[in-house]
N, C-alpha and C positions, 0 to 999 in steps of 0.2 A: 504494500500500500504506500509506495513512495510518492504517488501522485496525489494523495489525499491532502486537502488544504482546508484552511479556515472557510474559504468560500463554499466548499462542498458541504461543510457542516452547517453553515448558515442557510444554504440552499435547501437542505433537507428540513431544517426547522421551519423555513418559510412554506415549503410544500405542505408539511403537516399542519401548520397553523392555518393556512388558507382552507385546507379541506375540512379541518375541524370546525372552523367558524362558519363555513358554508353548510356543514351538516346541522348546525344549530338552527338554521333557517327553515329546515324541512323536518318532517316527522316520518316515522315508520321505516319501511323498506328503503325508501330513497335516502334516508339518513345513513343507514347501514351501507348502502352501495357507495355513497360519497366517501365515507371513512375507509372502506375497503380499497377504493381506487387510490386514495392518498397513501395508504400504507404500502400498496403494491409499488407505486412509483418510488417511494423512499427506499424500499427493499431492493428494487432493481438498481437504483443509484448506488447503494452500498455494495451490492453483489458485483457490480461492474468493476469496482476497484479490487475486490477480493479475487476475482477470477483473473484480472490482469496481473496481479502479483503472483498468483498460482502458476499461470502460464510462463511468466518470466523465470520463476524458480525452476520449472521443468526444463526449459530450453537452455538454461545456463549450465 
């Protein structure tokens, strides 16, 4: 995870903050779907750096 920066951490917090505040505006299944999409986006962002480091370690 050499490429991880403060900007990435802030970006994930912004994505989660926006999705959670948007989820407060709706109710029921729509709220769950909005939260789910935000969590998936954040996890994909984190996993991107994990797998980049993993492939770099394998190829080295």
